[in-house]
VMD Tcl script that draws the C-alpha trace (Angstrom):
set ca {
  {82.80 117.03 66.00}
  {85.04 119.82 64.80}
  {88.56 119.08 63.58}
  {91.26 121.69 63.23}
  {93.86 120.43 60.76}
  {97.22 122.08 61.37}
  {99.53 121.69 58.41}
  {102.74 123.19 57.14}
  {106.15 122.13 55.95}
  {108.52 120.32 58.31}
  {109.83 122.80 60.88}
  {106.83 125.13 60.65}
  {105.71 124.30 64.19}
  {102.77 121.95 63.67}
  {103.39 119.80 66.74}
  {104.52 122.65 68.98}
  {101.59 124.93 68.13}
  {99.06 122.10 68.37}
  {100.46 121.02 71.74}
  {100.11 124.62 72.95}
  {96.48 124.67 71.73}
  {95.72 121.32 73.33}
  {97.29 122.34 76.65}
  {95.63 125.77 76.69}
  {92.18 124.34 76.10}
  {92.75 121.48 78.53}
  {93.79 123.93 81.26}
  {90.55 125.82 80.62}
  {88.52 122.61 80.94}
  {87.67 122.39 77.23}
  {87.62 118.74 76.12}
  {89.84 118.21 73.11}
  {92.14 115.62 71.57}
  {95.24 115.69 69.42}
  {96.11 113.32 66.58}
  {99.44 113.49 64.77}
  {99.18 111.83 61.37}
  {102.99 111.59 61.25}
  {102.74 109.26 64.25}
  {100.05 107.18 62.54}
  {102.46 106.84 59.59}
  {105.52 105.98 61.69}
  {106.38 102.44 60.67}
  {108.90 100.49 58.70}
  {108.20 99.56 56.06}
  {105.86 102.53 55.61}
  {102.14 101.88 55.65}
  {100.36 102.61 52.39}
  {98.37 105.87 52.48}
  {94.94 104.15 52.45}
  {95.86 102.35 55.69}
  {97.10 105.56 57.29}
  {93.85 107.34 56.44}
  {91.83 104.35 57.69}
  {93.77 104.61 60.97}
  {92.97 108.33 61.14}
  {89.27 107.58 60.56}
  {89.25 105.00 63.38}
  {91.12 107.21 65.89}
  {88.98 110.29 65.13}
  {85.79 108.21 65.43}
  {86.97 106.86 68.78}
  {87.43 110.42 70.10}
  {84.04 111.45 68.68}
  {82.34 108.42 70.26}
  {84.02 109.22 73.59}
  {82.43 112.68 73.50}
  {85.31 114.89 72.39}
  {83.80 117.78 70.41}
  {87.15 119.15 69.22}
  {90.12 117.36 67.69}
  {93.39 118.86 66.51}
  {95.05 116.98 63.68}
  {98.60 117.66 62.56}
  {99.47 116.54 59.05}
  {101.91 117.48 56.34}
  {99.35 118.09 53.60}
  {101.57 117.94 50.55}
  {98.90 118.57 47.93}
  {95.26 118.62 46.91}
  {95.06 114.81 46.72}
  {96.27 114.45 50.31}
  {93.72 117.00 51.51}
  {90.91 115.19 49.67}
  {91.93 111.86 51.27}
  {92.09 113.53 54.68}
  {88.59 114.99 54.23}
  {87.29 111.60 53.05}
  {88.72 109.94 56.17}
  {86.68 112.31 58.35}
  {83.10 112.13 57.04}
  {80.63 114.40 58.79}
  {83.41 116.29 60.59}
  {83.52 120.10 60.47}
  {87.07 120.68 59.19}
  {89.05 123.90 59.51}
  {92.47 123.83 57.82}
  {95.29 126.00 59.14}
  {98.62 126.26 57.33}
  {101.66 127.33 59.30}
  {104.40 129.08 57.39}
  {107.95 130.32 57.96}
  {110.95 131.24 55.85}
  {112.95 128.30 54.49}
  {116.05 129.25 56.53}
  {113.95 129.14 59.71}
  {112.46 125.76 58.78}
  {115.89 124.32 58.12}
  {117.30 125.74 61.37}
  {114.42 124.32 63.43}
  {114.87 120.90 61.83}
  {118.62 120.79 62.42}
  {118.11 121.87 66.04}
  {115.63 119.07 66.77}
  {116.95 116.16 64.68}
  {120.20 114.30 65.39}
  {122.93 115.18 62.87}
  {123.58 111.45 62.40}
  {119.96 110.68 61.40}
  {119.90 109.10 57.93}
  {116.76 111.02 56.87}
  {117.99 114.51 57.76}
  {119.04 115.62 54.28}
  {115.78 114.37 52.77}
  {113.73 116.16 55.46}
  {115.62 119.43 54.90}
  {115.05 119.17 51.14}
  {111.39 118.34 51.69}
  {110.94 121.38 53.95}
  {112.37 123.64 51.27}
  {110.16 122.19 48.54}
  {106.99 122.08 50.62}
  {107.47 125.64 51.87}
  {106.93 126.79 48.29}
  {104.29 124.32 47.09}
  {102.09 124.50 50.19}
  {101.59 128.24 49.65}
  {99.55 127.30 46.56}
  {97.38 124.74 48.39}
  {93.63 125.24 47.92}
  {91.27 124.51 50.79}
  {93.26 126.31 53.48}
  {91.03 128.39 55.75}
  {93.78 130.32 57.54}
  {97.53 130.85 57.19}
  {99.59 131.81 60.23}
  {103.22 132.86 60.19}
  {105.44 131.23 62.80}
  {108.57 133.18 61.90}
  {110.18 134.63 65.06}
  {107.19 133.57 67.17}
  {106.78 131.14 70.00}
  {104.16 128.38 69.70}
  {101.95 129.88 72.43}
  {101.52 133.19 70.57}
  {100.62 131.35 67.36}
  {98.16 129.19 69.33}
  {96.60 132.31 70.83}
  {96.14 133.82 67.37}
  {94.46 130.65 66.14}
  {92.18 130.58 69.18}
  {91.10 134.16 68.35}
  {90.25 133.09 64.79}
  {88.26 130.15 66.13}
  {86.38 132.35 68.61}
  {87.96 130.54 71.56}
  {90.02 133.44 72.89}
  {89.61 134.72 76.43}
  {90.52 131.39 77.99}
  {92.80 131.47 81.00}
  {96.49 130.93 80.37}
  {97.70 127.40 81.07}
  {98.61 126.71 84.65}
  {100.36 123.71 86.10}
  {99.12 120.37 84.85}
  {96.49 118.84 87.10}
  {97.54 115.89 89.22}
  {96.95 112.58 87.55}
  {94.18 110.55 89.12}
  {95.41 107.87 91.45}
  {93.90 104.49 91.31}
}
mol new
graphics top color blue
foreach p $ca { graphics top sphere $p radius 0.5 }
foreach p [lrange $ca 0 end-1] q [lrange $ca 1 end] { graphics top cylinder $p $q radius 0.2 }
display resetview
């Protein structure tokens, strides 16, 4: 199984770009799955990191065992230690790490446009985006960096597909009808 890890600071477009990739490949008939580590972490009180990475290992293995050759994983890789734990959670998986990047003002604007102004974690998320925008540029183990500044998610997804050798796929059409049962 091949896993494409899409990382970047909050507001860089991880979920939007990965959804565009997932949809584009799905429309072309390419089996793939999408795992958002932020969703695996979403709990109160927060799960400890070892449990989150165990959950990632289980979910990725389930997709592998179901025959999915390609998995997209979104994660806010905040340092070398996180990346090591992520790699350890995916033994035997061919990992390709993509870091999305944008200017801090763009990150902050995207966050304030998507999050409710009354959300108690907004200030912390904005501060985190600013900090991570700088520190993630120094992250070792990144295979490709893509700028999302002034770009729509589909164009970033297309650029990534070219780097992966998966370009030339038809553009997404309407979603197929869900099977009836």
